[in-house]
PyMOL commands that place a pseudoatom at each C-alpha (Angstrom):
pseudoatom trace, name=CA, resn=MET, resi=1, chain=A, elem=C, hetatm=0, pos=[-2.984, -8.445, 10.684]
pseudoatom trace, name=CA, resn=ILE, resi=2, chain=A, elem=C, hetatm=0, pos=[-0.209, -9.881, 8.533]
pseudoatom trace, name=CA, resn=GLU, resi=3, chain=A, elem=C, hetatm=0, pos=[3.071, -10.176, 10.436]
pseudoatom trace, name=CA, resn=GLY, resi=4, chain=A, elem=C, hetatm=0, pos=[5.268, -7.087, 9.896]
pseudoatom trace, name=CA, resn=VAL, resi=5, chain=A, elem=C, hetatm=0, pos=[2.507, -4.899, 8.428]
pseudoatom trace, name=CA, resn=LYS, resi=6, chain=A, elem=C, hetatm=0, pos=[2.129, -1.589, 10.273]
pseudoatom trace, name=CA, resn=VAL, resi=7, chain=A, elem=C, hetatm=0, pos=[-0.486, 1.150, 10.127]
pseudoatom trace, name=CA, resn=LYS, resi=8, chain=A, elem=C, hetatm=0, pos=[0.062, 4.772, 11.112]
pseudoatom trace, name=CA, resn=LYS, resi=9, chain=A, elem=C, hetatm=0, pos=[-2.980, 7.020, 11.455]
pseudoatom trace, name=CA, resn=ILE, resi=10, chain=A, elem=C, hetatm=0, pos=[-2.326, 10.439, 9.963]
pseudoatom trace, name=CA, resn=VAL, resi=11, chain=A, elem=C, hetatm=0, pos=[-3.049, 13.334, 12.296]
pseudoatom trace, name=CA, resn=LYS, resi=12, chain=A, elem=C, hetatm=0, pos=[-4.360, 16.415, 10.500]
pseudoatom trace, name=CA, resn=HIS, resi=13, chain=A, elem=C, hetatm=0, pos=[-3.881, 19.799, 12.175]
pseudoatom trace, name=CA, resn=CYS, resi=14, chain=A, elem=C, hetatm=0, pos=[-6.736, 21.887, 10.758]
pseudoatom trace, name=CA, resn=ASP, resi=15, chain=A, elem=C, hetatm=0, pos=[-7.574, 25.561, 11.022]
pseudoatom trace, name=CA, resn=ASP, resi=16, chain=A, elem=C, hetatm=0, pos=[-9.242, 28.236, 8.916]
pseudoatom trace, name=CA, resn=ARG, resi=17, chain=A, elem=C, hetatm=0, pos=[-6.315, 28.222, 6.456]
pseudoatom trace, name=CA, resn=GLY, resi=18, chain=A, elem=C, hetatm=0, pos=[-6.386, 24.494, 5.683]
pseudoatom trace, name=CA, resn=PHE, resi=19, chain=A, elem=C, hetatm=0, pos=[-4.443, 21.661, 7.299]
pseudoatom trace, name=CA, resn=PHE, resi=20, chain=A, elem=C, hetatm=0, pos=[-0.965, 20.282, 7.925]
pseudoatom trace, name=CA, resn=ALA, resi=21, chain=A, elem=C, hetatm=0, pos=[-0.020, 16.619, 8.426]
pseudoatom trace, name=CA, resn=GLU, resi=22, chain=A, elem=C, hetatm=0, pos=[3.235, 14.697, 8.786]
pseudoatom trace, name=CA, resn=LEU, resi=23, chain=A, elem=C, hetatm=0, pos=[3.583, 11.516, 6.722]
pseudoatom trace, name=CA, resn=ILE, resi=24, chain=A, elem=C, hetatm=0, pos=[6.942, 10.072, 7.799]
pseudoatom trace, name=CA, resn=ARG, resi=25, chain=A, elem=C, hetatm=0, pos=[9.764, 11.331, 9.980]
pseudoatom trace, name=CA, resn=ASP, resi=26, chain=A, elem=C, hetatm=0, pos=[13.412, 10.296, 10.180]
pseudoatom trace, name=CA, resn=ASP, resi=27, chain=A, elem=C, hetatm=0, pos=[12.857, 9.098, 13.748]
pseudoatom trace, name=CA, resn=GLU, resi=28, chain=A, elem=C, hetatm=0, pos=[10.199, 6.550, 12.675]
pseudoatom trace, name=CA, resn=GLN, resi=29, chain=A, elem=C, hetatm=0, pos=[12.513, 3.675, 11.702]
pseudoatom trace, name=CA, resn=GLU, resi=30, chain=A, elem=C, hetatm=0, pos=[9.774, 1.227, 12.670]
pseudoatom trace, name=CA, resn=LEU, resi=31, chain=A, elem=C, hetatm=0, pos=[7.902, 2.428, 9.563]
pseudoatom trace, name=CA, resn=LEU, resi=32, chain=A, elem=C, hetatm=0, pos=[10.746, 2.837, 7.086]
pseudoatom trace, name=CA, resn=SER, resi=33, chain=A, elem=C, hetatm=0, pos=[14.031, 1.271, 8.138]
pseudoatom trace, name=CA, resn=ARG, resi=34, chain=A, elem=C, hetatm=0, pos=[15.887, 2.996, 5.312]
pseudoatom trace, name=CA, resn=PHE, resi=35, chain=A, elem=C, hetatm=0, pos=[14.942, 5.627, 2.726]
pseudoatom trace, name=CA, resn=GLY, resi=36, chain=A, elem=C, hetatm=0, pos=[15.347, 4.491, -0.866]
pseudoatom trace, name=CA, resn=GLN, resi=37, chain=A, elem=C, hetatm=0, pos=[12.901, 6.450, -2.977]
pseudoatom trace, name=CA, resn=ALA, resi=38, chain=A, elem=C, hetatm=0, pos=[9.622, 8.417, -2.955]
pseudoatom trace, name=CA, resn=SER, resi=39, chain=A, elem=C, hetatm=0, pos=[7.195, 7.930, -5.856]
pseudoatom trace, name=CA, resn=TRP, resi=40, chain=A, elem=C, hetatm=0, pos=[3.829, 9.310, -6.958]
pseudoatom trace, name=CA, resn=SER, resi=41, chain=A, elem=C, hetatm=0, pos=[1.147, 7.747, -9.192]
pseudoatom trace, name=CA, resn=THR, resi=42, chain=A, elem=C, hetatm=0, pos=[-2.502, 8.276, -10.116]
pseudoatom trace, name=CA, resn=SER, resi=43, chain=A, elem=C, hetatm=0, pos=[-4.994, 5.602, -11.185]
pseudoatom trace, name=CA, resn=TYR, resi=44, chain=A, elem=C, hetatm=0, pos=[-8.466, 6.088, -12.622]
pseudoatom trace, name=CA, resn=PRO, resi=45, chain=A, elem=C, hetatm=0, pos=[-11.802, 4.935, -11.142]
pseudoatom trace, name=CA, resn=GLY, resi=46, chain=A, elem=C, hetatm=0, pos=[-12.307, 1.169, -11.172]
pseudoatom trace, name=CA, resn=VAL, resi=47, chain=A, elem=C, hetatm=0, pos=[-8.685, 0.381, -12.045]
pseudoatom trace, name=CA, resn=ILE, resi=48, chain=A, elem=C, hetatm=0, pos=[-7.135, -2.647, -10.327]
pseudoatom trace, name=CA, resn=LYS, resi=49, chain=A, elem=C, hetatm=0, pos=[-3.352, -2.589, -9.961]
pseudoatom trace, name=CA, resn=ALA, resi=50, chain=A, elem=C, hetatm=0, pos=[-2.488, -6.004, -8.578]
pseudoatom trace, name=CA, resn=PHE, resi=51, chain=A, elem=C, hetatm=0, pos=[-0.572, -8.010, -7.584]
pseudoatom trace, name=CA, resn=HIS, resi=52, chain=A, elem=C, hetatm=0, pos=[3.168, -7.597, -7.132]
pseudoatom trace, name=CA, resn=TYR, resi=53, chain=A, elem=C, hetatm=0, pos=[5.738, -8.135, -4.396]
pseudoatom trace, name=CA, resn=HIS, resi=54, chain=A, elem=C, hetatm=0, pos=[9.357, -7.384, -3.639]
pseudoatom trace, name=CA, resn=GLU, resi=55, chain=A, elem=C, hetatm=0, pos=[12.228, -9.533, -2.407]
pseudoatom trace, name=CA, resn=LYS, resi=56, chain=A, elem=C, hetatm=0, pos=[14.478, -6.691, -1.187]
pseudoatom trace, name=CA, resn=GLN, resi=57, chain=A, elem=C, hetatm=0, pos=[12.354, -3.652, -0.361]
pseudoatom trace, name=CA, resn=ASP, resi=58, chain=A, elem=C, hetatm=0, pos=[9.569, -2.621, 1.967]
pseudoatom trace, name=CA, resn=ASP, resi=59, chain=A, elem=C, hetatm=0, pos=[6.880, -0.210, 0.723]
pseudoatom trace, name=CA, resn=LEU, resi=60, chain=A, elem=C, hetatm=0, pos=[5.122, 2.505, 2.710]
pseudoatom trace, name=CA, resn=TRP, resi=61, chain=A, elem=C, hetatm=0, pos=[1.869, 3.575, 1.000]
pseudoatom trace, name=CA, resn=PHE, resi=62, chain=A, elem=C, hetatm=0, pos=[-0.283, 6.707, 1.374]
pseudoatom trace, name=CA, resn=PHE, resi=63, chain=A, elem=C, hetatm=0, pos=[-3.331, 7.817, -0.684]
pseudoatom trace, name=CA, resn=PRO, resi=64, chain=A, elem=C, hetatm=0, pos=[-3.807, 11.610, -0.263]
pseudoatom trace, name=CA, resn=PHE, resi=65, chain=A, elem=C, hetatm=0, pos=[-6.540, 11.885, -2.947]
pseudoatom trace, name=CA, resn=GLY, resi=66, chain=A, elem=C, hetatm=0, pos=[-9.308, 9.465, -3.805]
pseudoatom trace, name=CA, resn=ASN, resi=67, chain=A, elem=C, hetatm=0, pos=[-9.934, 6.146, -2.094]
pseudoatom trace, name=CA, resn=ALA, resi=68, chain=A, elem=C, hetatm=0, pos=[-8.623, 2.627, -2.609]
pseudoatom trace, name=CA, resn=GLN, resi=69, chain=A, elem=C, hetatm=0, pos=[-9.217, -0.923, -1.460]
pseudoatom trace, name=CA, resn=VAL, resi=70, chain=A, elem=C, hetatm=0, pos=[-5.744, -2.284, -0.695]
pseudoatom trace, name=CA, resn=VAL, resi=71, chain=A, elem=C, hetatm=0, pos=[-5.230, -6.046, -0.596]
pseudoatom trace, name=CA, resn=LEU, resi=72, chain=A, elem=C, hetatm=0, pos=[-2.217, -7.786, 0.963]
pseudoatom trace, name=CA, resn=TYR, resi=73, chain=A, elem=C, hetatm=0, pos=[-1.379, -11.490, 0.719]
pseudoatom trace, name=CA, resn=ASP, resi=74, chain=A, elem=C, hetatm=0, pos=[1.490, -13.005, 2.723]
pseudoatom trace, name=CA, resn=LEU, resi=75, chain=A, elem=C, hetatm=0, pos=[3.747, -15.121, 0.485]
pseudoatom trace, name=CA, resn=ARG, resi=76, chain=A, elem=C, hetatm=0, pos=[6.577, -15.546, 3.018]
pseudoatom trace, name=CA, resn=GLU, resi=77, chain=A, elem=C, hetatm=0, pos=[7.339, -19.189, 3.800]
pseudoatom trace, name=CA, resn=ASP, resi=78, chain=A, elem=C, hetatm=0, pos=[8.697, -18.419, 7.286]
pseudoatom trace, name=CA, resn=ALA, resi=79, chain=A, elem=C, hetatm=0, pos=[5.909, -16.046, 8.400]
pseudoatom trace, name=CA, resn=LEU, resi=80, chain=A, elem=C, hetatm=0, pos=[3.313, -17.023, 10.986]
pseudoatom trace, name=CA, resn=THR, resi=81, chain=A, elem=C, hetatm=0, pos=[0.748, -15.349, 8.728]
pseudoatom trace, name=CA, resn=LYS, resi=82, chain=A, elem=C, hetatm=0, pos=[1.741, -17.181, 5.493]
pseudoatom trace, name=CA, resn=GLY, resi=83, chain=A, elem=C, hetatm=0, pos=[-1.295, -17.392, 3.203]
pseudoatom trace, name=CA, resn=GLN, resi=84, chain=A, elem=C, hetatm=0, pos=[-3.241, -14.703, 5.086]
pseudoatom trace, name=CA, resn=THR, resi=85, chain=A, elem=C, hetatm=0, pos=[-5.102, -11.963, 3.199]
pseudoatom trace, name=CA, resn=ASP, resi=86, chain=A, elem=C, hetatm=0, pos=[-5.689, -8.506, 4.706]
pseudoatom trace, name=CA, resn=VAL, resi=87, chain=A, elem=C, hetatm=0, pos=[-7.808, -5.691, 3.257]
pseudoatom trace, name=CA, resn=TYR, resi=88, chain=A, elem=C, hetatm=0, pos=[-7.396, -1.983, 4.055]
pseudoatom trace, name=CA, resn=TYR, resi=89, chain=A, elem=C, hetatm=0, pos=[-9.504, 0.952, 2.926]
pseudoatom trace, name=CA, resn=MET, resi=90, chain=A, elem=C, hetatm=0, pos=[-7.217, 3.925, 2.439]
pseudoatom trace, name=CA, resn=GLY, resi=91, chain=A, elem=C, hetatm=0, pos=[-7.501, 7.444, 1.108]
pseudoatom trace, name=CA, resn=GLU, resi=92, chain=A, elem=C, hetatm=0, pos=[-9.335, 10.657, 1.829]
pseudoatom trace, name=CA, resn=GLU, resi=93, chain=A, elem=C, hetatm=0, pos=[-11.869, 8.832, 4.007]
pseudoatom trace, name=CA, resn=ASN, resi=94, chain=A, elem=C, hetatm=0, pos=[-9.184, 6.994, 5.989]
pseudoatom trace, name=CA, resn=PRO, resi=95, chain=A, elem=C, hetatm=0, pos=[-5.801, 8.772, 5.883]
pseudoatom trace, name=CA, resn=ILE, resi=96, chain=A, elem=C, hetatm=0, pos=[-3.289, 6.152, 6.996]
pseudoatom trace, name=CA, resn=MET, resi=97, chain=A, elem=C, hetatm=0, pos=[0.226, 5.079, 6.112]
pseudoatom trace, name=CA, resn=LEU, resi=98, chain=A, elem=C, hetatm=0, pos=[0.559, 1.339, 5.422]
pseudoatom trace, name=CA, resn=LEU, resi=99, chain=A, elem=C, hetatm=0, pos=[3.910, -0.449, 5.726]
pseudoatom trace, name=CA, resn=ILE, resi=100, chain=A, elem=C, hetatm=0, pos=[4.082, -3.480, 3.417]
pseudoatom trace, name=CA, resn=PRO, resi=101, chain=A, elem=C, hetatm=0, pos=[7.038, -5.765, 4.176]
pseudoatom trace, name=CA, resn=LYS, resi=102, chain=A, elem=C, hetatm=0, pos=[9.039, -7.493, 1.457]
pseudoatom trace, name=CA, resn=GLY, resi=103, chain=A, elem=C, hetatm=0, pos=[7.520, -10.843, 0.542]
pseudoatom trace, name=CA, resn=VAL, resi=104, chain=A, elem=C, hetatm=0, pos=[3.929, -9.631, 0.978]
pseudoatom trace, name=CA, resn=ALA, resi=105, chain=A, elem=C, hetatm=0, pos=[2.012, -9.370, -2.297]
pseudoatom trace, name=CA, resn=HIS, resi=106, chain=A, elem=C, hetatm=0, pos=[0.029, -6.160, -2.633]
pseudoatom trace, name=CA, resn=GLY, resi=107, chain=A, elem=C, hetatm=0, pos=[-2.340, -4.376, -4.946]
pseudoatom trace, name=CA, resn=TYR, resi=108, chain=A, elem=C, hetatm=0, pos=[-5.280, -2.013, -4.965]
pseudoatom trace, name=CA, resn=ARG, resi=109, chain=A, elem=C, hetatm=0, pos=[-8.566, -1.090, -6.618]
pseudoatom trace, name=CA, resn=VAL, resi=110, chain=A, elem=C, hetatm=0, pos=[-9.645, 2.525, -7.003]
pseudoatom trace, name=CA, resn=LEU, resi=111, chain=A, elem=C, hetatm=0, pos=[-12.997, 3.131, -5.313]
pseudoatom trace, name=CA, resn=GLY, resi=112, chain=A, elem=C, hetatm=0, pos=[-15.564, 5.796, -6.158]
pseudoatom trace, name=CA, resn=GLN, resi=113, chain=A, elem=C, hetatm=0, pos=[-15.940, 8.093, -9.144]
pseudoatom trace, name=CA, resn=LYS, resi=114, chain=A, elem=C, hetatm=0, pos=[-12.654, 9.974, -9.057]
pseudoatom trace, name=CA, resn=PRO, resi=115, chain=A, elem=C, hetatm=0, pos=[-8.994, 9.035, -9.520]
pseudoatom trace, name=CA, resn=ALA, resi=116, chain=A, elem=C, hetatm=0, pos=[-6.853, 7.921, -6.591]
pseudoatom trace, name=CA, resn=THR, resi=117, chain=A, elem=C, hetatm=0, pos=[-3.346, 9.220, -6.055]
pseudoatom trace, name=CA, resn=ILE, resi=118, chain=A, elem=C, hetatm=0, pos=[-0.746, 7.165, -4.216]
pseudoatom trace, name=CA, resn=ILE, resi=119, chain=A, elem=C, hetatm=0, pos=[2.487, 8.459, -2.751]
pseudoatom trace, name=CA, resn=TYR, resi=120, chain=A, elem=C, hetatm=0, pos=[4.797, 5.694, -1.637]
pseudoatom trace, name=CA, resn=PHE, resi=121, chain=A, elem=C, hetatm=0, pos=[8.191, 5.378, -0.066]
pseudoatom trace, name=CA, resn=THR, resi=122, chain=A, elem=C, hetatm=0, pos=[10.523, 2.409, -0.486]
pseudoatom trace, name=CA, resn=THR, resi=123, chain=A, elem=C, hetatm=0, pos=[13.614, 1.179, 1.316]
pseudoatom trace, name=CA, resn=GLU, resi=124, chain=A, elem=C, hetatm=0, pos=[15.435, 0.694, -2.010]
pseudoatom trace, name=CA, resn=SER, resi=125, chain=A, elem=C, hetatm=0, pos=[15.710, 2.796, -5.169]
pseudoatom trace, name=CA, resn=TYR, resi=126, chain=A, elem=C, hetatm=0, pos=[14.195, 1.392, -8.352]
pseudoatom trace, name=CA, resn=LYS, resi=127, chain=A, elem=C, hetatm=0, pos=[16.734, -0.249, -10.657]
pseudoatom trace, name=CA, resn=ALA, resi=128, chain=A, elem=C, hetatm=0, pos=[15.382, -0.444, -14.227]
pseudoatom trace, name=CA, resn=HIS, resi=129, chain=A, elem=C, hetatm=0, pos=[18.030, -3.015, -15.259]
pseudoatom trace, name=CA, resn=GLU, resi=130, chain=A, elem=C, hetatm=0, pos=[17.242, -5.244, -12.250]
pseudoatom trace, name=CA, resn=PRO, resi=131, chain=A, elem=C, hetatm=0, pos=[13.760, -4.423, -10.918]
pseudoatom trace, name=CA, resn=ASP, resi=132, chain=A, elem=C, hetatm=0, pos=[12.786, -5.857, -7.530]
pseudoatom trace, name=CA, resn=GLU, resi=133, chain=A, elem=C, hetatm=0, pos=[9.228, -6.427, -8.630]
pseudoatom trace, name=CA, resn=LYS, resi=134, chain=A, elem=C, hetatm=0, pos=[7.622, -9.833, -9.114]
pseudoatom trace, name=CA, resn=ARG, resi=135, chain=A, elem=C, hetatm=0, pos=[4.168, -9.921, -10.725]
pseudoatom trace, name=CA, resn=ILE, resi=136, chain=A, elem=C, hetatm=0, pos=[1.124, -12.047, -9.893]
pseudoatom trace, name=CA, resn=PRO, resi=137, chain=A, elem=C, hetatm=0, pos=[-2.155, -11.725, -11.874]
pseudoatom trace, name=CA, resn=TRP, resi=138, chain=A, elem=C, hetatm=0, pos=[-4.936, -9.686, -10.222]
pseudoatom trace, name=CA, resn=ASN, resi=139, chain=A, elem=C, hetatm=0, pos=[-7.203, -12.739, -10.396]
pseudoatom trace, name=CA, resn=ASP, resi=140, chain=A, elem=C, hetatm=0, pos=[-4.649, -15.317, -9.208]
pseudoatom trace, name=CA, resn=SER, resi=141, chain=A, elem=C, hetatm=0, pos=[-6.419, -18.499, -8.052]
pseudoatom trace, name=CA, resn=LYS, resi=142, chain=A, elem=C, hetatm=0, pos=[-4.077, -19.003, -5.077]
pseudoatom trace, name=CA, resn=ILE, resi=143, chain=A, elem=C, hetatm=0, pos=[-4.838, -15.551, -3.638]
pseudoatom trace, name=CA, resn=ASN, resi=144, chain=A, elem=C, hetatm=0, pos=[-8.459, -15.938, -4.776]
pseudoatom trace, name=CA, resn=PHE, resi=145, chain=A, elem=C, hetatm=0, pos=[-9.539, -12.401, -3.891]
pseudoatom trace, name=CA, resn=ASP, resi=146, chain=A, elem=C, hetatm=0, pos=[-12.987, -11.199, -5.004]
pseudoatom trace, name=CA, resn=TRP, resi=147, chain=A, elem=C, hetatm=0, pos=[-12.532, -7.594, -6.173]
pseudoatom trace, name=CA, resn=LYS, resi=148, chain=A, elem=C, hetatm=0, pos=[-16.278, -6.955, -6.641]
pseudoatom trace, name=CA, resn=THR, resi=149, chain=A, elem=C, hetatm=0, pos=[-18.051, -4.495, -4.371]
pseudoatom trace, name=CA, resn=LYS, resi=150, chain=A, elem=C, hetatm=0, pos=[-20.508, -6.304, -2.104]
pseudoatom trace, name=CA, resn=ASN, resi=151, chain=A, elem=C, hetatm=0, pos=[-23.874, -4.594, -1.917]
pseudoatom trace, name=CA, resn=ARG, resi=152, chain=A, elem=C, hetatm=0, pos=[-25.034, -4.728, 1.689]
for i in range(1, 152): cmd.bond("trace and resi %d" % i, "trace and resi %d" % (i + 1))
show_as sticks, trace
zoom trace
């Protein structure tokens, strides 16, 4: 696992009315050291949204609907895991929260035949005049990630 990345399994409390689950609490500073913003986005089947990274903020991702293949690549010069790639399968089939530290490039591909919705929390608010978002192409040769589904 890339240094500083954290995973929290979501516990669903189910009964005949539906379910309840906590995503993040104010006493979980190990997941989100500071609250900056909460955001919500939907992507359509097959879409790849990759890659980008931040210099100032951490991201905490959750996919409540649909499923996604999430890819992380450690860009940090001082990290023990520099150059490491991690893959996580998140969404309805695997409800987890994923903490992505600043300096770790990240992106995802929507899996299956329905859209995927992501809710994410950041440690900084978005500043349109000075965005903390650096882009890397989805097919970057340094990261060299194969986004194709492997038939097994």
